[in-house]
C-alpha positions in Angstrom: -9.4 100.0 -170.2 -11.8 97.1 -169.3 -15.0 97.9 -167.4 -15.8 94.9 -165.2 -19.4 96.0 -164.6 -20.4 96.1 -168.3 -20.2 92.6 -169.6 -22.3 91.4 -172.5 -23.8 88.2 -171.5 -27.1 86.4 -172.1 -28.8 85.1 -169.0 -30.7 81.8 -169.4 -34.4 81.9 -169.6 -37.4 79.6 -170.3 -37.4 80.4 -174.0 -34.1 78.6 -174.4 -35.3 75.2 -173.1 -36.1 72.5 -175.6 -39.7 72.0 -176.3 -41.0 68.5 -177.2 -42.6 68.4 -180.6 -43.9 65.6 -182.8 -45.1 62.2 -181.7 -43.0 60.9 -178.8 -45.2 57.9 -178.1 -43.3 55.7 -180.6 -39.9 56.5 -179.1 -41.2 56.0 -175.6 -42.9 52.6 -176.5 -39.7 51.4 -178.1 -37.6 52.3 -175.0 -40.1 50.8 -172.6 -40.2 47.6 -174.7 -36.4 47.3 -174.6 -36.4 48.0 -170.8 -39.1 45.3 -170.2 -37.1 42.8 -172.3 -34.0 43.5 -170.2 -36.0 43.2 -167.0 -37.6 39.9 -168.1 -34.2 38.4 -169.2 -32.5 39.5 -166.0 -35.3 38.1 -163.8 -35.2 34.8 -165.7 -31.4 34.6 -165.4 -31.5 35.3 -161.7 -34.2 32.6 -161.1 -32.3 30.1 -163.3 -29.1 30.8 -161.4 -30.7 30.5 -158.0 -32.4 27.3 -159.0 -29.2 25.8 -160.3 -27.4 26.8 -157.1 -30.0 25.1 -155.0 -30.2 22.0 -157.3 -26.4 21.5 -157.2 -26.2 22.1 -153.4 -23.9 25.0 -154.0 -26.1 27.1 -151.8 -27.7 25.8 -148.6 -30.6 28.0 -147.4 -31.6 26.1 -144.2 -35.2 25.6 -145.1 -35.7 22.9 -142.5 -34.1 20.5 -140.1 -31.2 18.4 -141.4 -32.1 15.3 -143.4 -29.9 13.0 -141.2 -30.5 13.0 -137.5 -27.6 13.4 -135.1 -25.8 10.2 -134.0 -27.0 8.4 -130.9 -25.7 9.6 -127.6 -23.8 6.3 -127.0 -21.6 6.9 -130.0 -20.5 10.4 -128.8 -17.6 10.5 -126.5 -18.0 12.9 -123.6 -15.5 15.7 -123.4 -13.8 16.0 -120.1 -13.3 19.5 -118.7 -9.8 20.0 -117.6 -9.6 22.1 -114.4 -6.4 24.0 -114.2 
């Protein structure tokens, strides 16, 4: 016969949590150094890519008015509205 109310189990408590011991500054500095290098390389690559897109005119950002003015009005044919 199995008694459902009497189950041997160990509830979790604070004594089972891992406690940091030893010098952690070295590990933390190494991780932060790696993350900073990845951030710097990613930032450089993004700026390089953006610069190349602007340089090769692959990306037009509409910074100002167009370089060439519109054609004179005597060169443009007027559209006639067709009334139905």
